[in-house]
PQR file of N, CA, C, O and H, with PARSE charges and radii, in Angstrom:
ATOM      1  N   LYS A   1     -25.623  -7.629  13.893 -0.4000 1.5000
ATOM      2  CA  LYS A   1     -25.544  -6.663  14.963 -0.0000 2.0000
ATOM      3  C   LYS A   1     -24.699  -7.200  16.116  0.5500 1.7000
ATOM      4  O   LYS A   1     -23.840  -6.499  16.650 -0.5500 1.4000
ATOM      5  N   PHE A   2     -24.950  -8.432  16.484 -0.4000 1.5000
ATOM      6  CA  PHE A   2     -24.227  -9.020  17.609 -0.0000 2.0000
ATOM      7  C   PHE A   2     -22.734  -9.088  17.325  0.5500 1.7000
ATOM      8  O   PHE A   2     -21.918  -8.759  18.185 -0.5500 1.4000
ATOM      9  H   PHE A   2     -25.647  -9.001  16.050  0.4000 1.0000
ATOM     10  N   VAL A   3     -22.374  -9.519  16.103 -0.4000 1.5000
ATOM     11  CA  VAL A   3     -20.964  -9.637  15.735 -0.0000 2.0000
ATOM     12  C   VAL A   3     -20.307  -8.267  15.743  0.5500 1.7000
ATOM     13  O   VAL A   3     -19.186  -8.120  16.231 -0.5500 1.4000
ATOM     14  H   VAL A   3     -23.037  -9.787  15.404  0.4000 1.0000
ATOM     15  N   ALA A   4     -20.991  -7.265  15.209 -0.4000 1.5000
ATOM     16  CA  ALA A   4     -20.436  -5.915  15.184 -0.0000 2.0000
ATOM     17  C   ALA A   4     -20.223  -5.379  16.599  0.5500 1.7000
ATOM     18  O   ALA A   4     -19.247  -4.677  16.860 -0.5500 1.4000
ATOM     19  H   ALA A   4     -21.902  -7.385  14.813  0.4000 1.0000
ATOM     20  N   LYS A   5     -21.122  -5.706  17.493 -0.4000 1.5000
ATOM     21  CA  LYS A   5     -21.040  -5.196  18.865 -0.0000 2.0000
ATOM     22  C   LYS A   5     -20.005  -5.940  19.709  0.5500 1.7000
ATOM     23  O   LYS A   5     -19.236  -5.319  20.442 -0.5500 1.4000
ATOM     24  H   LYS A   5     -21.916  -6.277  17.281  0.4000 1.0000
ATOM     25  N   HIS A   6     -19.987  -7.291  19.604 -0.4000 1.5000
ATOM     26  CA  HIS A   6     -19.162  -8.101  20.494 -0.0000 2.0000
ATOM     27  C   HIS A   6     -17.950  -8.746  19.823  0.5500 1.7000
ATOM     28  O   HIS A   6     -17.067  -9.249  20.518 -0.5500 1.4000
ATOM     29  H   HIS A   6     -20.612  -7.795  19.008  0.4000 1.0000
ATOM     30  N   GLY A   7     -17.889  -8.743  18.509 -0.4000 1.5000
ATOM     31  CA  GLY A   7     -16.789  -9.389  17.802 -0.0000 2.0000
ATOM     32  C   GLY A   7     -17.126 -10.823  17.430  0.5500 1.7000
ATOM     33  O   GLY A   7     -18.070 -11.411  17.959 -0.5500 1.4000
ATOM     34  H   GLY A   7     -18.606  -8.335  17.945  0.4000 1.0000
ATOM     35  N   ARG A   8     -16.342 -11.377  16.513 -0.4000 1.5000
ATOM     36  CA  ARG A   8     -16.612 -12.728  16.019 -0.0000 2.0000
ATOM     37  C   ARG A   8     -16.458 -13.799  17.085  0.5500 1.7000
ATOM     38  O   ARG A   8     -17.255 -14.737  17.128 -0.5500 1.4000
ATOM     39  H   ARG A   8     -15.576 -10.899  16.083  0.4000 1.0000
ATOM     40  N   ARG A   9     -15.465 -13.686  17.935 -0.4000 1.5000
ATOM     41  CA  ARG A   9     -15.215 -14.729  18.928 -0.0000 2.0000
ATOM     42  C   ARG A   9     -16.384 -14.905  19.890  0.5500 1.7000
ATOM     43  O   ARG A   9     -16.619 -16.008  20.383 -0.5500 1.4000
ATOM     44  H   ARG A   9     -14.818 -12.925  17.900  0.4000 1.0000
ATOM     45  N   LYS A  10     -17.098 -13.856  20.156 -0.4000 1.5000
ATOM     46  CA  LYS A  10     -18.219 -13.920  21.090 -0.0000 2.0000
ATOM     47  C   LYS A  10     -19.383 -14.727  20.501  0.5500 1.7000
ATOM     48  O   LYS A  10     -20.248 -15.185  21.248 -0.5500 1.4000
ATOM     49  H   LYS A  10     -16.907 -12.960  19.756  0.4000 1.0000
ATOM     50  N   THR A  11     -19.417 -14.906  19.185 -0.4000 1.5000
ATOM     51  CA  THR A  11     -20.519 -15.637  18.563 -0.0000 2.0000
ATOM     52  C   THR A  11     -20.409 -17.139  18.774  0.5500 1.7000
ATOM     53  O   THR A  11     -21.382 -17.865  18.575 -0.5500 1.4000
ATOM     54  H   THR A  11     -18.715 -14.533  18.578  0.4000 1.0000
ATOM     55  N   PHE A  12     -19.234 -17.612  19.176 -0.4000 1.5000
ATOM     56  CA  PHE A  12     -19.031 -19.041  19.383 -0.0000 2.0000
ATOM     57  C   PHE A  12     -19.021 -19.365  20.869  0.5500 1.7000
ATOM     58  O   PHE A  12     -18.449 -18.636  21.680 -0.5500 1.4000
ATOM     59  H   PHE A  12     -18.443 -17.022  19.338  0.4000 1.0000
ATOM     60  N   HIS A  13     -19.658 -20.460  21.201 -0.4000 1.5000
ATOM     61  CA  HIS A  13     -19.714 -20.947  22.580 -0.0000 2.0000
ATOM     62  C   HIS A  13     -18.308 -21.379  22.991  0.5500 1.7000
ATOM     63  O   HIS A  13     -17.682 -22.163  22.277 -0.5500 1.4000
ATOM     64  H   HIS A  13     -20.123 -21.052  20.543  0.4000 1.0000
ATOM     65  N   VAL A  14     -17.801 -20.896  24.105 -0.4000 1.5000
ATOM     66  CA  VAL A  14     -16.438 -21.221  24.503 -0.0000 2.0000
ATOM     67  C   VAL A  14     -16.361 -22.332  25.548  0.5500 1.7000
ATOM     68  O   VAL A  14     -15.271 -22.832  25.824 -0.5500 1.4000
ATOM     69  H   VAL A  14     -18.309 -20.259  24.685  0.4000 1.0000
ATOM     70  N   GLY A  15     -17.467 -22.721  26.124 -0.4000 1.5000
ATOM     71  CA  GLY A  15     -17.453 -23.814  27.090 -0.0000 2.0000
ATOM     72  C   GLY A  15     -17.934 -25.094  26.442  0.5500 1.7000
ATOM     73  O   GLY A  15     -18.763 -25.054  25.533 -0.5500 1.4000
ATOM     74  H   GLY A  15     -18.352 -22.315  25.900  0.4000 1.0000
ATOM     75  N   SER A  16     -17.430 -26.219  26.890 -0.4000 1.5000
ATOM     76  CA  SER A  16     -17.836 -27.529  26.399 -0.0000 2.0000
ATOM     77  C   SER A  16     -17.829 -27.591  24.868  0.5500 1.7000
ATOM     78  O   SER A  16     -18.860 -27.810  24.231 -0.5500 1.4000
ATOM     79  H   SER A  16     -16.756 -26.252  27.628  0.4000 1.0000
ATOM     80  N   ASN A  17     -16.652 -27.395  24.306 -0.4000 1.5000
ATOM     81  CA  ASN A  17     -16.510 -27.319  22.850 -0.0000 2.0000
ATOM     82  C   ASN A  17     -17.022 -28.550  22.115  0.5500 1.7000
ATOM     83  O   ASN A  17     -17.633 -28.427  21.054 -0.5500 1.4000
ATOM     84  H   ASN A  17     -15.815 -27.218  24.823  0.4000 1.0000
ATOM     85  N   SER A  18     -16.782 -29.727  22.663 -0.4000 1.5000
ATOM     86  CA  SER A  18     -17.180 -30.925  21.922 -0.0000 2.0000
ATOM     87  C   SER A  18     -18.693 -31.000  21.743  0.5500 1.7000
ATOM     88  O   SER A  18     -19.169 -31.346  20.662 -0.5500 1.4000
ATOM     89  H   SER A  18     -16.285 -29.827  23.525  0.4000 1.0000
ATOM     90  N   SER A  19     -19.440 -30.687  22.773 -0.4000 1.5000
ATOM     91  CA  SER A  19     -20.895 -30.751  22.629 -0.0000 2.0000
ATOM     92  C   SER A  19     -21.400 -29.636  21.725  0.5500 1.7000
ATOM     93  O   SER A  19     -22.350 -29.840  20.969 -0.5500 1.4000
ATOM     94  H   SER A  19     -19.052 -30.406  23.651  0.4000 1.0000
ATOM     95  N   CYS A  20     -20.796 -28.485  21.789 -0.4000 1.5000
ATOM     96  CA  CYS A  20     -21.214 -27.375  20.939 -0.0000 2.0000
ATOM     97  C   CYS A  20     -20.936 -27.703  19.474  0.5500 1.7000
ATOM     98  O   CYS A  20     -21.786 -27.467  18.616 -0.5500 1.4000
ATOM     99  H   CYS A  20     -20.024 -28.319  22.403  0.4000 1.0000
ATOM    100  N   ARG A  21     -19.775 -28.234  19.188 -0.4000 1.5000
ATOM    101  CA  ARG A  21     -19.433 -28.580  17.800 -0.0000 2.0000
ATOM    102  C   ARG A  21     -20.368 -29.649  17.268  0.5500 1.7000
ATOM    103  O   ARG A  21     -20.803 -29.583  16.118 -0.5500 1.4000
ATOM    104  H   ARG A  21     -19.084 -28.426  19.885  0.4000 1.0000
ATOM    105  N   GLN A  22     -20.674 -30.619  18.086 -0.4000 1.5000
ATOM    106  CA  GLN A  22     -21.593 -31.669  17.656 -0.0000 2.0000
ATOM    107  C   GLN A  22     -22.968 -31.083  17.369  0.5500 1.7000
ATOM    108  O   GLN A  22     -23.624 -31.468  16.402 -0.5500 1.4000
ATOM    109  H   GLN A  22     -20.320 -30.673  19.020  0.4000 1.0000
ATOM    110  N   HIS A  23     -23.393 -30.168  18.196 -0.4000 1.5000
ATOM    111  CA  HIS A  23     -24.694 -29.533  17.994 -0.0000 2.0000
ATOM    112  C   HIS A  23     -24.702 -28.733  16.694  0.5500 1.7000
ATOM    113  O   HIS A  23     -25.650 -28.826  15.914 -0.5500 1.4000
ATOM    114  H   HIS A  23     -22.859 -29.856  18.982  0.4000 1.0000
ATOM    115  N   ILE A  24     -23.663 -27.960  16.460 -0.4000 1.5000
ATOM    116  CA  ILE A  24     -23.595 -27.160  15.237 -0.0000 2.0000
ATOM    117  C   ILE A  24     -23.537 -28.070  14.016  0.5500 1.7000
ATOM    118  O   ILE A  24     -24.190 -27.792  13.010 -0.5500 1.4000
ATOM    119  H   ILE A  24     -22.893 -27.885  17.094  0.4000 1.0000
ATOM    120  N   ARG A  25     -22.771 -29.148  14.088 -0.4000 1.5000
ATOM    121  CA  ARG A  25     -22.694 -30.072  12.952 -0.0000 2.0000
ATOM    122  C   ARG A  25     -24.059 -30.646  12.628  0.5500 1.7000
ATOM    123  O   ARG A  25     -24.371 -30.894  11.464 -0.5500 1.4000
ATOM    124  H   ARG A  25     -22.241 -29.374  14.905  0.4000 1.0000
ATOM    125  N   GLY A  26     -24.870 -30.858  13.642 -0.4000 1.5000
ATOM    126  CA  GLY A  26     -26.215 -31.384  13.435 -0.0000 2.0000
ATOM    127  C   GLY A  26     -27.132 -30.402  12.725  0.5500 1.7000
ATOM    128  O   GLY A  26     -28.118 -30.802  12.105 -0.5500 1.4000
ATOM    129  H   GLY A  26     -24.617 -30.656  14.589  0.4000 1.0000
ATOM    130  N   HIS A  27     -26.814 -29.136  12.813 -0.4000 1.5000
ATOM    131  CA  HIS A  27     -27.621 -28.078  12.199 -0.0000 2.0000
ATOM    132  C   HIS A  27     -26.767 -27.270  11.222  0.5500 1.7000
ATOM    133  O   HIS A  27     -26.903 -26.051  11.124 -0.5500 1.4000
ATOM    134  H   HIS A  27     -26.014 -28.811  13.317  0.4000 1.0000
ATOM    135  N   TYR A  28     -25.889 -27.966  10.506 -0.4000 1.5000
ATOM    136  CA  TYR A  28     -24.913 -27.286   9.661 -0.0000 2.0000
ATOM    137  C   TYR A  28     -25.559 -26.394   8.606  0.5500 1.7000
ATOM    138  O   TYR A  28     -25.054 -25.302   8.344 -0.5500 1.4000
ATOM    139  H   TYR A  28     -25.778 -28.956  10.586  0.4000 1.0000
ATOM    140  N   ALA A  29     -26.637 -26.818   8.007 -0.4000 1.5000
ATOM    141  CA  ALA A  29     -27.282 -26.013   6.954 -0.0000 2.0000
ATOM    142  C   ALA A  29     -27.727 -24.659   7.501  0.5500 1.7000
ATOM    143  O   ALA A  29     -27.544 -23.633   6.847 -0.5500 1.4000
ATOM    144  H   ALA A  29     -27.047 -27.705   8.220  0.4000 1.0000
ATOM    145  N   VAL A  30     -28.306 -24.656   8.687 -0.4000 1.5000
ATOM    146  CA  VAL A  30     -28.750 -23.402   9.311 -0.0000 2.0000
ATOM    147  C   VAL A  30     -27.542 -22.543   9.667  0.5500 1.7000
ATOM    148  O   VAL A  30     -27.537 -21.336   9.425 -0.5500 1.4000
ATOM    149  H   VAL A  30     -28.455 -25.490   9.218  0.4000 1.0000
ATOM    150  N   TYR A  31     -26.520 -23.169  10.243 -0.4000 1.5000
ATOM    151  CA  TYR A  31     -25.294 -22.466  10.627 -0.0000 2.0000
ATOM    152  C   TYR A  31     -24.643 -21.813   9.408  0.5500 1.7000
ATOM    153  O   TYR A  31     -24.217 -20.660   9.464 -0.5500 1.4000
ATOM    154  H   TYR A  31     -26.524 -24.149  10.440  0.4000 1.0000
ATOM    155  N   LYS A  32     -24.572 -22.562   8.306 -0.4000 1.5000
ATOM    156  CA  LYS A  32     -23.952 -22.052   7.087 -0.0000 2.0000
ATOM    157  C   LYS A  32     -24.718 -20.841   6.552  0.5500 1.7000
ATOM    158  O   LYS A  32     -24.110 -19.843   6.164 -0.5500 1.4000
ATOM    159  H   LYS A  32     -24.918 -23.499   8.260  0.4000 1.0000
ATOM    160  N   GLU A  33     -26.035 -20.927   6.531 -0.4000 1.5000
ATOM    161  CA  GLU A  33     -26.859 -19.804   6.058 -0.0000 2.0000
ATOM    162  C   GLU A  33     -26.657 -18.563   6.920  0.5500 1.7000
ATOM    163  O   GLU A  33     -26.541 -17.453   6.399 -0.5500 1.4000
ATOM    164  H   GLU A  33     -26.528 -21.738   6.846  0.4000 1.0000
ATOM    165  N   LYS A  34     -26.615 -18.750   8.238 -0.4000 1.5000
ATOM    166  CA  LYS A  34     -26.438 -17.607   9.136 -0.0000 2.0000
ATOM    167  C   LYS A  34     -25.065 -16.972   8.954  0.5500 1.7000
ATOM    168  O   LYS A  34     -24.940 -15.748   8.976 -0.5500 1.4000
ATOM    169  H   LYS A  34     -26.709 -19.651   8.661  0.4000 1.0000
ATOM    170  N   CYS A  35     -24.041 -17.789   8.778 -0.4000 1.5000
ATOM    171  CA  CYS A  35     -22.697 -17.251   8.543 -0.0000 2.0000
ATOM    172  C   CYS A  35     -22.656 -16.455   7.242  0.5500 1.7000
ATOM    173  O   CYS A  35     -22.048 -15.387   7.181 -0.5500 1.4000
ATOM    174  H   CYS A  35     -24.142 -18.784   8.760  0.4000 1.0000
ATOM    175  N   MET A  36     -23.303 -16.977   6.207 -0.4000 1.5000
ATOM    176  CA  MET A  36     -23.336 -16.263   4.931 -0.0000 2.0000
ATOM    177  C   MET A  36     -24.104 -14.953   5.070  0.5500 1.7000
ATOM    178  O   MET A  36     -23.686 -13.932   4.524 -0.5500 1.4000
ATOM    179  H   MET A  36     -23.797 -17.845   6.256  0.4000 1.0000
ATOM    180  N   ALA A  37     -25.214 -14.970   5.790 -0.4000 1.5000
ATOM    181  CA  ALA A  37     -26.025 -13.766   5.971 -0.0000 2.0000
ATOM    182  C   ALA A  37     -25.265 -12.693   6.748  0.5500 1.7000
ATOM    183  O   ALA A  37     -25.381 -11.502   6.456 -0.5500 1.4000
ATOM    184  H   ALA A  37     -25.554 -15.800   6.234  0.4000 1.0000
ATOM    185  N   LEU A  38     -24.483 -13.130   7.744 -0.4000 1.5000
ATOM    186  CA  LEU A  38     -23.712 -12.184   8.558 -0.0000 2.0000
ATOM    187  C   LEU A  38     -22.344 -11.867   7.960  0.5500 1.7000
ATOM    188  O   LEU A  38     -21.601 -11.031   8.473 -0.5500 1.4000
ATOM    189  H   LEU A  38     -24.389 -14.097   7.981  0.4000 1.0000
ATOM    190  N   LYS A  39     -22.030 -12.562   6.853 -0.4000 1.5000
ATOM    191  CA  LYS A  39     -20.759 -12.377   6.151 -0.0000 2.0000
ATOM    192  C   LYS A  39     -19.565 -12.643   7.066  0.5500 1.7000
ATOM    193  O   LYS A  39     -18.608 -11.870   7.119 -0.5500 1.4000
ATOM    194  H   LYS A  39     -22.634 -13.241   6.436  0.4000 1.0000
ATOM    195  N   ILE A  40     -19.654 -13.771   7.788 -0.4000 1.5000
ATOM    196  CA  ILE A  40     -18.534 -14.207   8.607 -0.0000 2.0000
ATOM    197  C   ILE A  40     -18.108 -15.595   8.147  0.5500 1.7000
ATOM    198  O   ILE A  40     -18.907 -16.356   7.602 -0.5500 1.4000
ATOM    199  H   ILE A  40     -20.431 -14.400   7.745  0.4000 1.0000
ATOM    200  N   ARG A  41     -16.858 -15.906   8.372 -0.4000 1.5000
ATOM    201  CA  ARG A  41     -16.303 -17.185   7.956 -0.0000 2.0000
ATOM    202  C   ARG A  41     -16.759 -18.282   8.917  0.5500 1.7000
ATOM    203  O   ARG A  41     -16.834 -18.068  10.127 -0.5500 1.4000
ATOM    204  H   ARG A  41     -16.209 -15.288   8.815  0.4000 1.0000
ATOM    205  N   GLU A  42     -17.058 -19.441   8.372 -0.4000 1.5000
ATOM    206  CA  GLU A  42     -17.459 -20.577   9.192 -0.0000 2.0000
ATOM    207  C   GLU A  42     -16.252 -21.072   9.979  0.5500 1.7000
ATOM    208  O   GLU A  42     -15.130 -21.072   9.472 -0.5500 1.4000
ATOM    209  H   GLU A  42     -16.997 -19.615   7.389  0.4000 1.0000
ATOM    210  N   ASN A  43     -16.482 -21.487  11.207 -0.4000 1.5000
ATOM    211  CA  ASN A  43     -15.418 -22.066  12.006 -0.0000 2.0000
ATOM    212  C   ASN A  43     -15.151 -23.477  11.495  0.5500 1.7000
ATOM    213  O   ASN A  43     -16.089 -24.243  11.275 -0.5500 1.4000
ATOM    214  H   ASN A  43     -17.393 -21.487  11.619  0.4000 1.0000
ATOM    215  N   HIS A  44     -13.880 -23.825  11.304 -0.4000 1.5000
ATOM    216  CA  HIS A  44     -13.551 -25.128  10.735 -0.0000 2.0000
ATOM    217  C   HIS A  44     -13.996 -26.289  11.626  0.5500 1.7000
ATOM    218  O   HIS A  44     -14.182 -27.400  11.130 -0.5500 1.4000
ATOM    219  H   HIS A  44     -13.118 -23.203  11.483  0.4000 1.0000
ATOM    220  N   HIS A  45     -14.166 -26.061  12.905 -0.4000 1.5000
ATOM    221  CA  HIS A  45     -14.629 -27.123  13.797 -0.0000 2.0000
ATOM    222  C   HIS A  45     -16.118 -27.410  13.627  0.5500 1.7000
ATOM    223  O   HIS A  45     -16.590 -28.477  14.019 -0.5500 1.4000
ATOM    224  H   HIS A  45     -14.015 -25.159  13.309  0.4000 1.0000
ATOM    225  N   ALA A  46     -16.853 -26.477  13.051 -0.4000 1.5000
ATOM    226  CA  ALA A  46     -18.301 -26.645  12.911 -0.0000 2.0000
ATOM    227  C   ALA A  46     -18.687 -27.342  11.611  0.5500 1.7000
ATOM    228  O   ALA A  46     -19.836 -27.754  11.448 -0.5500 1.4000
ATOM    229  H   ALA A  46     -16.470 -25.611  12.732  0.4000 1.0000
ATOM    230  N   ILE A  47     -17.746 -27.479  10.689 -0.4000 1.5000
ATOM    231  CA  ILE A  47     -18.029 -28.118   9.404 -0.0000 2.0000
ATOM    232  C   ILE A  47     -17.983 -29.639   9.597  0.5500 1.7000
ATOM    233  O   ILE A  47     -17.015 -30.152  10.159 -0.5500 1.4000
ATOM    234  H   ILE A  47     -16.813 -27.144  10.821  0.4000 1.0000
ATOM    235  N   PRO A  48     -18.998 -30.359   9.148 -0.5600 1.5000
ATOM    236  CA  PRO A  48     -19.012 -31.822   9.302  0.2800 2.0000
ATOM    237  C   PRO A  48     -17.780 -32.467   8.664  0.5500 1.7000
ATOM    238  O   PRO A  48     -17.364 -32.084   7.571 -0.5500 1.4000
ATOM    239  N   ARG A  49     -17.213 -33.431   9.348 -0.4000 1.5000
ATOM    240  CA  ARG A  49     -15.977 -34.070   8.880 -0.0000 2.0000
ATOM    241  C   ARG A  49     -16.146 -34.731   7.524  0.5500 1.7000
ATOM    242  O   ARG A  49     -15.232 -34.692   6.700 -0.5500 1.4000
ATOM    243  H   ARG A  49     -17.551 -33.741  10.236  0.4000 1.0000
ATOM    244  N   ALA A  50     -17.292 -35.335   7.282 -0.4000 1.5000
ATOM    245  CA  ALA A  50     -17.525 -35.995   5.995 -0.0000 2.0000
ATOM    246  C   ALA A  50     -17.433 -34.987   4.856  0.5500 1.7000
ATOM    247  O   ALA A  50     -16.901 -35.298   3.790 -0.5500 1.4000
ATOM    248  H   ALA A  50     -18.034 -35.366   7.952  0.4000 1.0000
ATOM    249  N   PHE A  51     -17.945 -33.789   5.075 -0.4000 1.5000
ATOM    250  CA  PHE A  51     -17.891 -32.734   4.063 -0.0000 2.0000
ATOM    251  C   PHE A  51     -16.449 -32.296   3.828  0.5500 1.7000
ATOM    252  O   PHE A  51     -16.032 -32.118   2.683 -0.5500 1.4000
ATOM    253  H   PHE A  51     -18.377 -33.536   5.941  0.4000 1.0000
ATOM    254  N   VAL A  52     -15.696 -32.124   4.895 -0.4000 1.5000
ATOM    255  CA  VAL A  52     -14.292 -31.708   4.786 -0.0000 2.0000
ATOM    256  C   VAL A  52     -13.493 -32.759   4.022  0.5500 1.7000
ATOM    257  O   VAL A  52     -12.705 -32.421   3.139 -0.5500 1.4000
ATOM    258  H   VAL A  52     -16.035 -32.269   5.824  0.4000 1.0000
ATOM    259  N   HIS A  53     -13.693 -34.027   4.360 -0.4000 1.5000
ATOM    260  CA  HIS A  53     -12.970 -35.108   3.686 -0.0000 2.0000
ATOM    261  C   HIS A  53     -13.340 -35.183   2.206  0.5500 1.7000
ATOM    262  O   HIS A  53     -12.472 -35.434   1.369 -0.5500 1.4000
ATOM    263  H   HIS A  53     -14.333 -34.302   5.078  0.4000 1.0000
ATOM    264  N   ALA A  54     -14.599 -34.972   1.872 -0.4000 1.5000
ATOM    265  CA  ALA A  54     -15.029 -35.004   0.474 -0.0000 2.0000
ATOM    266  C   ALA A  54     -14.361 -33.888  -0.322  0.5500 1.7000
ATOM    267  O   ALA A  54     -13.917 -34.112  -1.448 -0.5500 1.4000
ATOM    268  H   ALA A  54     -15.304 -34.768   2.552  0.4000 1.0000
ATOM    269  N   VAL A  55     -14.286 -32.702   0.246 -0.4000 1.5000
ATOM    270  CA  VAL A  55     -13.643 -31.568  -0.431 -0.0000 2.0000
ATOM    271  C   VAL A  55     -12.152 -31.841  -0.605  0.5500 1.7000
ATOM    272  O   VAL A  55     -11.588 -31.543  -1.659 -0.5500 1.4000
ATOM    273  H   VAL A  55     -14.646 -32.520   1.161  0.4000 1.0000
ATOM    274  N   GLN A  56     -11.509 -32.403   0.413 -0.4000 1.5000
ATOM    275  CA  GLN A  56     -10.086 -32.719   0.319 -0.0000 2.0000
ATOM    276  C   GLN A  56      -9.825 -33.762  -0.759  0.5500 1.7000
ATOM    277  O   GLN A  56      -8.841 -33.658  -1.491 -0.5500 1.4000
ATOM    278  H   GLN A  56     -11.967 -32.645   1.269  0.4000 1.0000
ATOM    279  N   GLU A  57     -10.686 -34.758  -0.866 -0.4000 1.5000
ATOM    280  CA  GLU A  57     -10.533 -35.783  -1.899 -0.0000 2.0000
ATOM    281  C   GLU A  57     -10.685 -35.185  -3.298  0.5500 1.7000
ATOM    282  O   GLU A  57      -9.949 -35.552  -4.214 -0.5500 1.4000
ATOM    283  H   GLU A  57     -11.485 -34.843  -0.271  0.4000 1.0000
ATOM    284  N   GLU A  58     -11.637 -34.267  -3.462 -0.4000 1.5000
ATOM    285  CA  GLU A  58     -11.820 -33.605  -4.754 -0.0000 2.0000
ATOM    286  C   GLU A  58     -10.569 -32.832  -5.142  0.5500 1.7000
ATOM    287  O   GLU A  58     -10.152 -32.862  -6.300 -0.5500 1.4000
ATOM    288  H   GLU A  58     -12.235 -33.969  -2.718  0.4000 1.0000
ATOM    289  N   LYS A  59      -9.975 -32.145  -4.188 -0.4000 1.5000
ATOM    290  CA  LYS A  59      -8.759 -31.375  -4.460 -0.0000 2.0000
ATOM    291  C   LYS A  59      -7.615 -32.293  -4.863  0.5500 1.7000
ATOM    292  O   LYS A  59      -6.839 -31.964  -5.760 -0.5500 1.4000
ATOM    293  H   LYS A  59     -10.314 -32.121  -3.248  0.4000 1.0000
ATOM    294  N   LYS A  60      -7.503 -33.464  -4.193 -0.4000 1.5000
ATOM    295  CA  LYS A  60      -6.450 -34.421  -4.525 -0.0000 2.0000
ATOM    296  C   LYS A  60      -6.634 -34.957  -5.942  0.5500 1.7000
ATOM    297  O   LYS A  60      -5.659 -35.122  -6.674 -0.5500 1.4000
ATOM    298  H   LYS A  60      -8.133 -33.732  -3.464  0.4000 1.0000
ATOM    299  N   GLN A  61      -7.875 -35.227  -6.330 -0.4000 1.5000
ATOM    300  CA  GLN A  61      -8.149 -35.784  -7.648 -0.0000 2.0000
ATOM    301  C   GLN A  61      -7.922 -34.767  -8.755  0.5500 1.7000
ATOM    302  O   GLN A  61      -7.602 -35.143  -9.883 -0.5500 1.4000
ATOM    303  H   GLN A  61      -8.667 -35.092  -5.735  0.4000 1.0000
ATOM    304  N   MET A  62      -8.083 -33.493  -8.450 -0.4000 1.5000
ATOM    305  CA  MET A  62      -7.899 -32.452  -9.459 -0.0000 2.0000
ATOM    306  C   MET A  62      -6.425 -32.207  -9.764  0.5500 1.7000
ATOM    307  O   MET A  62      -6.097 -31.640 -10.807 -0.5500 1.4000
ATOM    308  H   MET A  62      -8.344 -33.188  -7.534  0.4000 1.0000
ATOM    309  N   LYS A  63      -5.528 -32.629  -8.863 -0.4000 1.5000
ATOM    310  CA  LYS A  63      -4.088 -32.411  -9.072 -0.0000 2.0000
ATOM    311  C   LYS A  63      -3.511 -33.350 -10.053  0.5500 1.7000
ATOM    312  O   LYS A  63      -2.314 -33.292 -10.334 -0.5500 1.4000
ATOM    313  H   LYS A  63      -5.794 -33.090  -8.016  0.4000 1.0000
TER
END
């Protein structure tokens, strides 16, 4: 409902990005579930770096 009313950008905290990203990374499982439930794409800044690096390594090995 919130996304439909205010748009996707309004769902993300726009002040103090570093602390917000760190907070979201700490609760990534909950964030991921909510994004899937609302059918919105996860923000790349909210995905834990270790997860991103692991996926990138898998892609490199598959080539």
